[in-house]
C-alpha positions in Angstrom: 96.9 93.8 106.2 93.8 95.8 105.1 92.7 99.2 106.0 89.5 101.0 105.1 89.4 104.8 104.8 86.1 106.4 105.3 86.1 109.0 102.3 82.3 109.5 101.7 81.6 112.5 103.7 80.2 115.8 102.1 82.6 118.0 103.8 79.8 120.5 104.6 81.9 122.4 107.1 84.8 123.0 104.6 82.7 124.7 102.0 83.4 126.4 99.6 86.7 124.2 99.3 84.6 121.1 99.0 82.3 122.1 96.4 84.7 121.2 93.6 87.0 118.8 95.5 86.0 115.9 97.9 87.2 116.6 101.4 89.8 113.7 101.4 91.5 115.2 98.2 92.1 118.6 99.7 95.8 119.3 99.5 98.1 119.5 102.4 101.3 121.0 101.1 102.0 119.0 97.8 99.9 116.0 98.7 96.1 115.2 99.2 95.0 114.1 102.6 94.2 110.6 101.2 97.7 110.3 99.8 99.3 111.2 103.1 97.0 108.5 104.9 97.8 105.8 102.3 101.6 106.4 102.5 101.5 106.2 106.2 99.4 103.1 106.1 101.8 101.4 103.7 104.9 102.3 105.9 103.3 100.4 108.7 102.4 97.2 106.7 98.9 98.0 105.2 99.2 97.0 101.7 95.4 96.5 100.8 93.5 99.7 101.2 89.9 100.3 100.4 88.3 103.7 100.0 84.7 103.6 101.2 83.1 106.5 99.1 80.0 108.2 98.2 80.2 111.9 97.5 82.4 112.6 94.2 83.2 108.8 94.2 84.3 108.9 90.5 86.6 111.9 91.3 88.4 109.9 94.1 88.5 106.7 91.8 90.1 108.6 88.8 92.7 110.1 91.2 93.9 106.9 92.8 93.5 104.3 90.1 94.6 100.8 91.4 97.0 102.2 93.9 100.1 100.8 92.2 101.9 104.1 92.5 101.7 104.1 96.1 102.7 100.4 96.4 99.4 99.2 97.5 96.4 97.3 96.3 93.5 100.0 96.2 90.0 99.4 95.6 86.9 101.7 95.8 83.6 100.9 97.5 80.7 103.1 96.8 77.5 103.1 98.9 74.3 103.7 97.1 72.6 105.4 100.1 74.2 107.3 103.0 75.3 104.5 105.5 77.1 106.7 108.2 80.7 105.9 109.5 80.1 102.1 110.4 77.4 101.2 107.9 79.7 101.2 104.9 81.7 98.4 106.2 78.9 95.9 105.8 79.5 96.3 102.0 82.8 94.8 102.5 82.4 92.2 105.3 82.9 89.2 102.7 86.4 90.4 102.2 87.2 91.4 105.9 87.9 87.9 107.4 90.8 89.1 109.4 91.4 92.1 111.9 91.3 95.3 109.9 91.9 99.1 110.5 89.3 101.6 109.8 90.0 105.5 109.8 88.2 108.6 108.9 89.3 110.3 105.7 89.8 113.7 107.4 92.3 112.7 110.1 95.9 113.7 109.7 98.2 112.0 112.2 101.7 110.3 112.6 100.2 107.4 114.6 102.3 104.2 114.6 99.6 102.2 112.9 101.5 98.7 113.3 101.7 99.4 117.1 97.9 100.1 117.4 97.1 96.9 115.3 99.3 94.7 117.6 97.8 96.2 120.7 94.3 95.2 119.2 95.3 91.6 118.3 96.3 91.0 121.8 93.0 92.1 123.5 89.7 90.3 123.6 87.7 93.1 122.0 85.9 93.0 118.7 86.5 96.8 118.5 89.6 98.9 119.6 89.1 102.6 119.4 91.8 105.2 119.3 91.5 108.2 121.8 93.3 111.5 122.0 93.6 113.8 125.0 92.2 117.3 124.2 93.1 120.1 126.5 91.1 123.3 126.3 92.0 126.3 128.2 88.9 127.7 130.1 88.6 131.5 130.2 87.0 132.0 133.5 87.7 131.3 137.1 85.8 128.2 138.3 84.1 128.9 141.8 83.5 125.9 144.2 81.2 126.3 147.1 79.1 124.6 149.8 75.8 126.1 150.3 75.9 129.9 150.5 79.7 130.1 151.0 82.7 129.9 148.7 85.2 127.2 149.4 87.8 127.7 146.8 88.4 129.1 143.3 90.2 127.6 140.3 91.7 130.3 138.1 91.1 129.4 134.5 91.4 125.6 134.8 92.1 123.6 131.6 89.3 121.3 130.5 90.7 117.9 129.9 88.8 115.5 127.5 89.4 112.2 125.8 87.9 112.3 122.3 87.3 109.7 119.8 90.2 110.0 117.3 88.7 108.3 114.2 91.0 105.4 113.9 89.9 101.9 114.8 90.9 98.2 114.7 87.9 95.7 114.3 87.9 92.0 114.3 85.2 90.2 111.9 82.9 89.5 114.9 82.0 93.2 114.8 79.7 92.5 111.9 77.3 90.9 114.3 76.7 94.5 115.8 76.2 96.5 112.3 73.0 96.2 110.6 73.1 95.9 106.8 71.9 98.7 104.5 71.2 101.0 107.4 72.8 104.3 108.4 74.7 103.3 111.4 77.5 105.6 113.0 80.6 104.5 115.1 78.9 106.0 118.3 75.9 103.6 117.8 78.3 100.8 117.3 80.2 101.5 120.5 76.8 101.7 122.3 75.7 98.5 120.8 78.7 96.7 122.1 78.6 98.1 125.6 74.8 97.5 126.0 75.5 93.8 125.3 78.3 93.6 127.8 81.0 93.3 125.1 84.2 95.0 125.9 85.5 98.0 123.8 89.4 98.5 124.0 90.9 101.9 124.0 94.3 103.0 122.7 95.5 106.5 123.5 97.4 108.3 120.8 100.5 110.2 121.9 101.6 111.1 118.4 100.5 114.2 116.5 96.8 114.1 115.4 94.3 116.6 113.9 90.9 116.4 112.5 90.6 118.7 109.5 86.8 118.8 109.3 86.5 122.5 109.9 88.1 125.4 107.9 90.2 126.6 111.0 91.6 123.1 111.4 92.3 122.8 107.7 94.3 126.0 107.9 96.1 124.8 111.0 97.0 121.7 109.3 98.8 123.6 106.4 101.1 125.3 109.0 101.7 122.4 111.3 101.8 119.0 109.3 105.0 119.3 107.5 106.9 119.8 110.8 105.3 116.9 112.4 105.7 114.6 109.4 109.3 115.0 109.0 
């Protein structure tokens, strides 16, 4: 099975760490983020992994080689111009003739990728997105009212949202919706499917998940991930 890891971001929100090291190679404990991702993918049967790169591509290529030390076949794809989060996939479409996984290079998780993959195979969507429930404490009481009179108060209610978790399963038909050589994000891809009445399936992640795109989240990952990955 094939997986593409999107590893071309500049990591602007993680400066100064990313001035010398590309974001996906930042260490979490004794391993780089990408190493953790590759090992987890391998554990769930993904033995062909493509790293979609831009910023410091040669650095990433030299670090991983052909992937043999991880037990996978690893190749590097490099975009000549920034193509966003969905655009880089068009450089690979000749090789992606079966359903494949795509994930952001700054996501740490313990997701059962094989379960997600099987879920996607059994639905009729070109795209299955993973989502994660995010509960944010609200610091103020929420007042409900009717006209000039208060009807009730909710004391510091939690805000509950379901966010895009940066892990996707796609089928080859998805390339009908992604333009070549164009900056094109996953948000635009989802909108393009929905606007043409194509279903988008969702898979809710129950396992540990963390986006390390900001310094505070990266520091949080240093503290948390070892316990969740045991």
